[in-house]
Steps between C-alpha positions, in 0.01 A plus 500: 500500500805343353818701609680398189235634280497816692874548467494424126223756445672756713842490312337445142606792277378576154704753304211572282301643795770758587404833399768724341629789729331826440685753290722722702356846516843660596865380472631277775700660779825362356442701177490823708818396678696407172385746239615858572293792405536662156666800628752304705575282189575802285735644769676166552832466322648165381843580647352432843309189402590226744677208332480133590775360716581236233546776242708708741730210581513335155844619392667472843521117572204490750337158519120498423429342854711767664282773334178306602611471858569880505145550356356279772652732770290780346777689315451655155731652257388846610573415859843379440589817285407721797701297748849572621795253479465430872135420460574262212748315711223467772259371231743240376587383856126466569460304195770249623359487850125471417511261204838352581593594151871504419582798285790472273770766526445610149128539576571739787716725275242457210211616708680824597632538133142456359357753750758755411446453126122548549566815694708641201237390262227688694725807533575502139139474411412793733776712363375436147143596604613815665705597187196449273276690738745785536493773232798646313485813705590317820826370375769463763681834517846343528446280200374786289803708597737217425365472149543863440848501675517606873796702429343721237478873556149647603226448241493867374878511437486152335229608270699803392804275425282261299353784291853654457653170382211415265432163692145585564375380166686180516392430862128567423476290194311180509243616743725490806376164622827311494668438835843651518808298566683596818750776435870400522730613781772752448777613738389809698652702779332491843186705489500538136189448298531297180376675189319352198385143511749381748515397877766612733693319768295664787204342353678166483582516871136586576398183357700307749334691784166409354589153480577510866140640564357207299689246697353654823154452362562145391636425846192643662267290268700187577480565870129536484462169316748306722734444224882531495608871472771563242791682629645609169371627154391179330282415208197525729573868555535560123171332428328711769650819362371405152155429638497839684561681173879548522584302179814719460649307792635176376758241618762530215539870528502509873765232520702660229567815683494368869867559550463851385237563760729331756773742435244792529400370848847401625689810388283760340791756455703258286184412297423861446868581378477201269186628351628835452821379327300274260262785421788738418653250263183417336513127594202282460318323789665159414852635565378664822350179619833308439696765684274465812662162584849625579399738799286213639801252490712759674231531778507123531875507530476730792255284680650149470358416158174386636261673252203295627543637851532858353164457322323340803625772733351777299121562558426569130727239355410204731199443281711444182712206394859561432575493121696201396745713302570718797571189724733362228689820467548521881624138511742550222643828643536325835697215351715759308560701811595182697738388213671834481554510884645156508739592216602814682562305826701251308709779340549666837624171651731431208665855543537452877678171446719645237616774732573259766716294267697801382 
């Protein structure tokens, strides 16, 4: 038998003789691995949907090949979001060592920034989802009290005042669905409860204590995530307070009265006397706020004019930034005191020389 003919007949292939594969009676195994059950799909929320690495790094200057190398190592967007900063550093070092890929300095910072932004996005979506699922009856208690005025009298007495003043008809008009504006502050004595739709100064100082609690919570979350913990009340704390339902705590208001709270912490007796005096004269809260600067400047004068050190040494004030106006007043008063002392020294020297001449 001719071996060449045998080889040709052995490797001869006619596509017309190939039968089509039988119809699959059940889905392939890959379909079971990819397609989730119907119940799981219904419970799945798009906020937790993993994003592609290219989409995650798109706005942060990460090169396409860098994202591809990270994907080759087996990392996904969901994995990166759950990693700490130290673990991200290890991942980038491994990328440089295994693939000998030189990461740009901006890429190292960009990867961390993209991961932090993705965490915030997921947290915001989760917070919105919780707010939609929660009913109106589970509204945060502090938020509800702030909208009604925490410094109000008890409910029964307030209802009597409303009925007596004839405000009930005006307040109940329109269905009562409108969200009330926050009630303005008035000068109150220590322990005094503000009447009407006003908030007292005790409630104002309580907001600063509440900010301190929110800062502690933010620090705990940052520590768990391996992020940098804020040491002062920053925008991050105000955003967290808003998400937690404390929308009545905002940056402009808290920074506006922080020196008043500082006087309350450093010298509560002087603060209380100032409040009583302005309450007796019927002064408004703006005049009281301006008057709180002078005692603080006097305190700084007794302690070497270092107002920053005074804030940092106090456990409740160390988390707040020193107001710019307070620092400027201390600086101007220190210069004035130095100028007056130099003038007095010069005058004394001149008098002594005059006596010697006579």
